[in-house]
C-alpha positions as CSV (number, residue, x, y, z in Angstrom):
1,M,-35.8,-3.6,-34.9
2,T,-33.4,-4.0,-31.9
3,Q,-34.4,-2.0,-28.9
4,V,-31.6,-0.1,-27.3
5,R,-31.6,-0.2,-23.5
6,S,-31.4,3.2,-22.0
7,R,-29.3,3.7,-18.8
8,P,-28.0,6.7,-16.8
9,P,-24.5,7.9,-17.6
10,R,-21.9,5.5,-16.3
11,V,-18.8,6.3,-14.2
12,V,-16.3,3.5,-14.2
13,I,-13.8,3.6,-11.4
14,A,-10.7,1.4,-11.8
15,G,-9.3,0.7,-8.3
16,A,-11.0,0.6,-4.9
17,G,-8.2,2.0,-2.7
18,F,-8.5,5.2,-0.7
19,A,-8.9,7.4,-3.9
20,G,-11.3,5.2,-5.9
21,M,-13.5,4.3,-2.9
22,Q,-13.8,8.0,-2.0
23,A,-14.8,8.9,-5.5
24,A,-17.5,6.2,-5.5
25,K,-19.0,7.4,-2.3
26,A,-18.9,11.0,-3.4
27,L,-21.2,10.0,-6.3
28,A,-23.8,8.3,-4.1
29,E,-26.4,11.0,-4.8
30,A,-25.4,11.8,-8.3
31,P,-27.6,10.9,-11.3
32,V,-25.1,8.3,-12.5
33,E,-24.4,4.6,-12.5
34,V,-21.2,3.8,-10.6
35,V,-19.1,0.8,-11.5
36,V,-16.2,-0.1,-9.3
37,I,-13.6,-2.5,-10.6
38,D,-10.7,-4.0,-8.6
39,R,-8.6,-7.1,-9.0
40,Q,-9.2,-7.9,-5.3
41,N,-12.4,-8.1,-3.4
42,H,-11.2,-6.0,-0.5
43,Q,-9.6,-2.7,0.4
44,S,-6.7,-2.8,2.8
45,F,-5.5,0.0,5.1
46,Q,-1.9,0.3,3.8
47,P,-0.5,2.4,6.7
48,L,-1.0,-0.5,9.0
49,L,0.1,-3.4,6.7
50,Y,3.5,-3.3,8.4
51,Q,1.7,-4.4,11.6
52,V,0.3,-7.4,9.8
53,A,3.8,-8.1,8.6
54,T,5.2,-8.1,12.1
55,A,2.4,-10.1,13.7
56,A,0.7,-7.3,15.7
57,L,-2.5,-7.4,13.7
58,T,-4.4,-9.9,11.6
59,P,-5.4,-9.2,7.9
60,A,-9.0,-8.9,8.9
61,D,-8.1,-6.0,11.2
62,V,-6.9,-3.8,8.4
63,A,-9.1,-4.9,5.4
64,W,-12.7,-4.7,4.4
65,P,-14.7,-6.3,1.5
66,I,-15.4,-3.8,-1.2
67,R,-19.0,-5.0,-1.6
68,W,-19.6,-4.5,2.1
69,M,-18.3,-1.0,2.0
70,L,-20.7,-0.1,-0.9
71,R,-23.6,-2.2,0.2
72,G,-25.8,0.8,1.0
73,Q,-25.1,2.7,-2.2
74,K,-27.9,1.8,-4.6
75,N,-26.2,3.3,-7.7
76,A,-23.0,1.4,-7.2
77,Q,-22.0,-2.0,-8.7
78,V,-18.8,-3.9,-7.9
79,Y,-16.8,-6.2,-10.2
80,M,-13.7,-8.2,-9.4
81,A,-11.5,-7.9,-12.4
82,E,-8.1,-6.5,-13.3
83,A,-7.8,-3.4,-15.5
84,Q,-5.6,-4.1,-18.5
85,G,-6.0,-1.2,-20.9
86,I,-8.2,1.6,-22.3
87,D,-9.9,1.9,-25.7
88,R,-10.3,5.7,-25.8
89,A,-12.0,5.8,-29.2
90,R,-14.8,3.5,-28.1
91,R,-14.7,4.6,-24.4
92,R,-14.1,1.2,-23.0
93,L,-12.0,0.1,-20.0
94,I,-10.5,-3.3,-20.9
95,T,-10.3,-5.8,-18.0
96,S,-9.8,-9.4,-17.4
97,G,-13.6,-9.7,-16.9
98,G,-14.5,-8.0,-20.2
99,D,-14.8,-4.5,-21.6
100,F,-16.7,-1.8,-19.6
101,A,-18.3,1.1,-21.4
102,Y,-17.9,4.4,-19.6
103,D,-19.0,8.0,-19.9
104,W,-16.5,9.0,-17.3
105,L,-13.5,7.0,-16.3
106,V,-11.6,7.4,-13.0
107,L,-8.2,5.7,-12.9
108,A,-7.2,4.9,-9.3
109,T,-5.1,1.9,-10.0
110,G,-2.4,2.8,-7.4
111,A,1.3,1.9,-7.3
112,T,3.5,-1.0,-6.9
113,H,7.1,-1.6,-5.8
114,A,10.0,0.0,-7.9
115,Y,13.3,-1.9,-7.9
116,F,15.0,0.7,-10.1
117,G,15.5,-1.7,-13.1
118,H,16.3,-4.7,-10.9
119,E,13.0,-6.5,-11.0
120,E,14.8,-9.8,-10.1
121,W,15.3,-8.4,-6.6
122,A,11.5,-8.8,-5.9
123,A,11.9,-12.5,-5.3
124,F,14.3,-11.9,-2.5
125,A,13.1,-8.6,-1.0
126,P,9.3,-8.3,-1.0
127,G,7.7,-4.8,-0.7
128,L,4.7,-3.9,1.3
129,K,1.6,-2.8,-0.7
130,R,-1.0,-5.6,-0.3
131,L,-2.1,-8.1,2.3
132,E,-0.3,-10.8,0.5
133,D,2.9,-8.9,0.8
134,A,2.4,-8.4,4.6
135,T,1.7,-12.1,5.2
136,E,4.7,-13.1,3.1
137,I,7.0,-10.8,5.0
138,R,5.6,-12.2,8.3
139,R,6.2,-15.7,7.1
140,R,9.8,-14.9,6.2
141,V,10.6,-13.1,9.4
142,L,9.1,-15.7,11.7
143,M,10.6,-18.6,9.6
144,A,14.1,-17.0,10.0
145,F,13.8,-17.4,13.8
146,E,12.5,-21.0,13.4
147,Q,15.4,-21.9,11.1
148,A,17.9,-20.2,13.5
149,E,16.6,-22.5,16.3
150,L,17.6,-25.5,14.1
151,A,20.9,-24.1,13.1
152,D,24.1,-25.8,14.1
153,T,26.6,-23.0,14.2
154,D,26.7,-19.5,15.6
155,D,27.5,-18.1,12.2
156,E,24.3,-19.6,10.7
157,R,22.2,-18.3,13.6
158,R,23.7,-14.8,13.3
159,D,23.0,-14.7,9.5
160,L,19.4,-16.1,9.9
161,T,18.5,-13.6,12.6
162,T,19.8,-10.6,10.6
163,F,17.0,-8.6,9.0
164,V,17.7,-5.9,6.4
165,I,15.2,-3.2,5.5
166,V,16.1,-1.2,2.3
167,G,14.7,2.3,2.4
168,G,14.5,4.9,5.1
169,G,11.1,6.4,4.5
170,P,8.1,5.9,6.9
171,T,7.5,2.3,5.8
172,G,11.2,1.3,6.3
173,V,11.4,3.0,9.7
174,E,8.2,1.4,10.9
175,M,9.3,-2.0,9.7
176,A,12.7,-1.7,11.4
177,G,11.2,-0.6,14.7
178,A,8.5,-3.3,14.6
179,I,10.9,-6.2,13.8
180,S,13.2,-5.0,16.6
181,D,10.3,-4.9,19.0
182,I,9.1,-8.4,18.2
183,A,12.7,-9.8,18.5
184,R,13.4,-8.0,21.8
185,Q,10.0,-8.2,23.5
186,A,7.7,-10.8,22.1
187,L,9.8,-13.8,21.1
188,P,12.5,-14.3,23.8
189,P,10.3,-16.5,26.1
190,D,9.4,-18.9,23.2
191,F,12.8,-20.1,22.1
192,R,15.4,-22.2,23.9
193,R,18.5,-22.5,21.7
194,I,18.6,-18.9,20.5
195,D,18.1,-15.5,22.1
196,P,15.9,-13.5,19.7
197,R,17.2,-10.3,21.5
198,E,20.5,-10.9,19.7
199,A,18.9,-10.4,16.3
200,R,20.4,-7.7,14.1
201,V,18.0,-5.2,12.4
202,I,19.7,-3.1,9.7
203,L,18.0,-0.1,8.0
204,V,19.7,0.9,4.8
205,E,19.1,4.3,3.2
206,A,20.9,5.6,0.1
207,G,20.3,9.3,1.1
208,P,22.0,11.3,3.8
209,R,19.3,10.7,6.4
210,I,16.1,8.7,7.1
211,L,12.7,10.3,6.9
212,S,13.9,13.0,4.5
213,A,10.4,14.4,4.2
214,F,10.4,15.4,7.9
215,P,12.3,18.2,9.5
216,E,15.9,17.3,10.3
217,D,15.4,17.4,14.1
218,L,12.6,14.8,13.8
219,S,14.7,12.7,11.4
220,D,17.5,12.8,14.0
221,Y,15.1,11.8,16.8
222,A,13.9,8.8,14.7
223,R,17.4,7.6,14.1
224,Q,18.3,7.9,17.8
225,A,15.0,6.1,18.8
226,L,15.8,3.3,16.4
227,E,19.4,2.9,17.6
228,K,18.1,2.7,21.2
229,R,16.1,-0.3,20.0
230,G,19.2,-1.9,18.6
231,V,18.5,-1.0,15.0
232,K,21.7,-0.2,13.0
233,V,20.9,2.7,10.7
234,R,23.2,3.0,7.6
235,T,22.7,6.1,5.6
236,G,24.5,7.0,2.4
237,A,24.5,3.3,1.6
238,A,23.2,2.3,-1.8
239,V,22.3,-1.3,-2.4
240,T,23.9,-2.8,-5.5
241,E,22.7,-6.4,-5.3
242,I,20.1,-8.5,-3.6
243,D,20.0,-12.3,-3.8
244,A,19.1,-15.3,-1.7
245,S,22.0,-14.8,0.6
246,G,21.2,-11.2,1.5
247,V,22.1,-7.6,0.4
248,R,25.3,-6.2,-1.2
249,I,26.4,-2.6,-0.6
250,G,29.4,-1.9,-2.7
251,E,31.8,-4.8,-1.9
252,E,30.2,-5.6,1.4
253,T,27.6,-8.4,1.7
254,L,25.1,-8.4,4.5
255,H,23.8,-12.0,5.0
256,A,20.2,-12.0,6.1
257,G,17.4,-14.3,7.0
258,A,14.9,-11.8,5.5
259,V,15.1,-8.7,3.4
260,V,12.2,-6.1,3.1
261,W,12.0,-3.6,0.3
262,A,10.8,-0.1,1.2
263,A,12.9,2.0,-1.1
264,G,10.6,3.1,-3.9
265,V,7.3,2.8,-5.7
266,A,6.1,3.1,-9.3
267,A,2.7,3.9,-10.6
268,S,0.5,1.4,-12.4
269,A,0.5,1.1,-16.2
270,A,-2.3,3.6,-16.5
271,G,0.0,6.2,-18.1
272,K,1.1,3.8,-20.8
273,W,-2.5,2.9,-21.5
274,L,-3.3,6.5,-22.0
275,D,-0.1,7.4,-23.8
276,A,-0.1,10.4,-21.5
277,E,2.7,12.6,-20.1
278,Q,4.2,10.9,-17.0
279,D,6.9,11.5,-14.5
280,R,9.8,9.1,-13.8
281,A,7.6,7.1,-11.4
282,G,4.9,6.6,-14.1
283,R,2.4,9.0,-12.6
284,V,0.1,10.7,-15.0
285,L,0.4,14.5,-15.2
286,V,-3.2,15.8,-14.6
287,S,-4.9,19.1,-15.1
288,R,-6.1,21.3,-12.2
289,D,-9.4,19.4,-12.1
290,L,-7.5,16.1,-12.0
291,S,-8.6,15.2,-15.6
292,V,-6.1,13.8,-18.1
293,P,-5.0,16.6,-20.6
294,G,-6.8,16.1,-23.9
295,A,-9.3,13.6,-22.3
296,P,-11.7,15.6,-20.1
297,E,-13.8,12.5,-19.5
298,I,-10.9,10.6,-17.9
299,F,-9.5,11.4,-14.4
300,A,-6.4,10.1,-12.6
301,I,-6.2,10.2,-8.8
302,G,-4.2,8.8,-5.9
303,D,-0.9,7.2,-6.7
304,T,-1.8,7.1,-10.4
305,A,-1.7,10.9,-10.7
306,L,0.9,13.6,-10.6
307,A,-1.0,16.5,-9.2
308,K,0.5,19.8,-8.1
309,T,-0.1,21.9,-5.0
310,E,-0.6,25.7,-5.3
311,D,3.2,26.2,-4.9
312,G,4.0,23.8,-7.7
313,K,5.1,20.8,-5.5
314,P,3.8,17.3,-6.2
315,V,0.9,16.2,-4.0
316,P,2.4,13.5,-1.7
317,G,1.4,9.8,-2.1
318,L,-0.4,9.7,1.3
319,A,-3.8,8.3,2.2
320,P,-5.3,11.7,3.1
321,A,-4.2,13.1,-0.3
322,A,-5.7,10.1,-2.1
323,K,-9.0,10.6,-0.3
324,Q,-9.1,14.3,-1.0
325,M,-8.5,13.6,-4.7
326,G,-11.2,11.0,-4.8
327,A,-13.8,13.2,-3.1
328,Y,-13.0,16.1,-5.4
329,V,-13.3,14.1,-8.6
330,G,-16.6,12.7,-7.4
331,R,-17.9,16.3,-7.0
332,V,-16.6,17.3,-10.5
333,I,-18.4,14.4,-12.2
334,A,-21.6,14.9,-10.1
335,A,-21.6,18.6,-11.2
336,Q,-21.1,17.6,-14.9
337,A,-23.8,15.0,-14.7
338,A,-26.3,17.4,-13.1
339,G,-25.3,20.3,-15.4
340,T,-24.3,22.5,-12.5
341,A,-21.2,24.7,-12.0
342,P,-18.0,22.7,-11.4
343,P,-16.1,23.1,-8.1
344,E,-13.0,25.2,-7.9
345,P,-9.7,23.6,-9.1
346,F,-8.3,20.9,-6.8
347,A,-6.4,22.3,-3.8
348,Y,-4.6,19.8,-1.6
349,R,-4.8,20.4,2.2
350,H,-1.8,18.8,3.9
351,Q,-2.9,17.3,7.2
352,G,0.6,16.5,8.6
353,D,3.2,13.8,8.6
354,L,3.3,10.8,11.0
355,A,5.6,7.9,11.5
356,T,5.9,5.4,14.3
357,I,9.2,4.0,15.4
358,G,8.0,1.4,17.8
359,R,6.5,0.9,21.2
360,D,6.2,4.3,22.9
361,A,7.9,6.2,20.1
362,A,6.5,8.1,17.1
363,I,7.0,11.5,15.4
364,V,4.3,13.9,14.3
365,K,4.6,17.0,12.3
366,R,1.3,18.9,11.8
367,N,1.6,22.6,10.9
368,D,3.6,24.2,13.7
369,M,3.0,21.2,16.1
370,Q,5.7,18.6,16.6
371,L,5.3,15.6,18.8
372,T,7.7,12.8,19.7
373,G,8.0,9.9,22.1
374,F,5.0,8.5,24.0
375,V,2.8,11.5,23.3
376,G,3.5,11.2,19.6
377,W,2.8,7.5,19.7
378,V,-0.6,8.1,21.4
379,F,-1.5,10.7,18.8
380,W,-0.3,8.4,15.9
381,S,-2.4,5.5,17.4
382,A,-5.5,7.6,17.7
383,I,-5.3,9.0,14.2
384,H,-4.9,5.5,12.7
385,I,-7.7,4.0,14.7
386,F,-9.9,7.0,13.6
387,F,-9.2,6.3,9.9
388,L,-10.1,2.6,10.2
389,I,-13.5,1.6,8.7
390,G,-16.1,0.1,11.0
391,T,-16.5,0.0,14.8
392,R,-15.5,-3.6,14.9
393,N,-12.1,-2.9,13.4
394,R,-11.5,0.1,15.6
395,I,-12.3,-1.9,18.7
396,A,-10.2,-4.9,17.5
397,V,-7.1,-2.8,16.7
398,A,-7.4,-0.7,19.9
399,F,-7.7,-3.9,22.0
400,S,-4.8,-5.5,20.1
401,W,-2.5,-2.5,20.7
402,F,-3.5,-2.3,24.4
403,W,-2.9,-6.1,24.9
404,E,0.4,-5.9,23.2
405,Y,1.4,-2.8,25.3
406,V,0.6,-4.6,28.5
407,T,1.9,-8.1,27.7
408,F,4.6,-7.3,25.1
409,G,3.0,-10.1,23.1
410,R,2.1,-10.5,19.4
411,R,-1.1,-12.5,18.9
412,S,-0.8,-13.2,15.2
413,R,2.5,-15.1,14.9
414,L,1.3,-17.5,12.3
415,I,3.6,-19.0,9.6
416,T,1.5,-19.8,6.5
417,E,2.8,-21.4,3.4
418,P,2.8,-19.3,0.2
419,A,0.4,-20.3,-2.5
420,A,1.9,-22.7,-5.1
421,P,2.7,-20.9,-8.4
422,G,-0.2,-21.1,-10.8
423,C,-2.9,-22.0,-8.3
424,F,-4.9,-18.8,-9.0
425,E,-3.6,-17.8,-12.4
426,P,-4.5,-19.1,-15.8
427,K,-2.0,-21.5,-17.3
428,S,-0.3,-20.3,-20.5
429,Q,-0.5,-23.7,-22.1
430,G,-2.5,-26.9,-21.6
431,G,-5.8,-25.4,-20.7
432,R,-6.9,-23.5,-17.6
433,P,-7.5,-24.5,-14.0
434,T,-11.2,-25.3,-13.3
435,A,-11.6,-22.1,-11.3
436,D,-10.7,-20.0,-14.3
437,R,-13.2,-21.3,-16.8
438,A,-15.9,-18.8,-15.7
439,A,-13.4,-16.0,-16.0
440,A,-12.3,-17.2,-19.4
441,A,-16.0,-17.0,-20.6
442,T,-16.5,-13.6,-18.9
443,A,-13.4,-12.2,-20.7
444,R,-15.4,-12.2,-23.9
445,R,-18.1,-10.1,-22.5
446,V,-18.7,-6.4,-23.2
447,W,-20.5,-4.4,-20.5
448,S,-22.3,-1.7,-22.5
């Protein structure tokens, strides 16, 4: 007779971003087994990825190993695998590392870049969601200046030192300001044939104004602050084509040394796995307790979910919102596991909007408080340092920003080659790379 191994009820969390990690930590004292699955071994602090992309910070300043983050949580296990589907009938999460049985499933699989039906643009205009995106953008920006130093004509140099950012939300504004700062402040002493201060930074927004989520006066302030830095802001300008030469707006072509995409995001494929109701961005419409309608054992949080505030507006895709959703779902599951009363329906608490424009300039909107300029920049810096994980990271980032402020330097101006295609991915034909043999064997495993 086969003996069946007993175990505590299992919570499988797909995704270890802000939402997923907060859910895992909220279950630290619950009578459950917590399994955290992510395709990467680290969590990155997305609000500061643009600083990695513009050489102000290193990847290690804004990312932490997932296992390290959960090292003290005895009921948590971590697996590095990619979620690929859900078998709802058998209660299994299907991943590249096998099938994981669950009693509760938390989908925190995040979002990716949305190119509005033009996925071919991704090769020419990377977005900014992961560390790999940040280091690739850094490589392209710095390489453009290096190639301009080698160029023979003024036209070539002008094209190579033109940088186009598509999208006027916080990421686009922050990228535009940071690229302008590095061109005008950090790079000029290093080059002989070109003057990086002559670089053109163009921010393109299809809507009538940048930072549309902010009050109009703050949006106007941001535009003026960018223009003082030499950034050309073009609103009401819809991109119609992106290729190796640059960006096309209507009949006009902007030749560029590097293009950055900050115009839109799309949720992961979780909604398709569930065959659940979704919005246009692919976010799963959830109930008031953040569970999936018709599947009370499955929850969607963070950028995966379309949750509503009390006045019916969508909960914004911000880090504080993701953390609130994660913590709430952790409490819901803990109550169900313990057989106690569930918490009240989820209520999002908006903690304000922040965006930095560059050195000495940021905007803050928190309730009735509005800050701009140097005061806004100090407030923005303090908030972001506070949300970093670990004393080492807080000290490192604070010192980097202080050093950059005093010296106008950027300490992380490294150009690294991109990984060759196929180095880390299974080959479709002719066998697998050696590093993938273990993964291939693991893929047949079922974690019950």
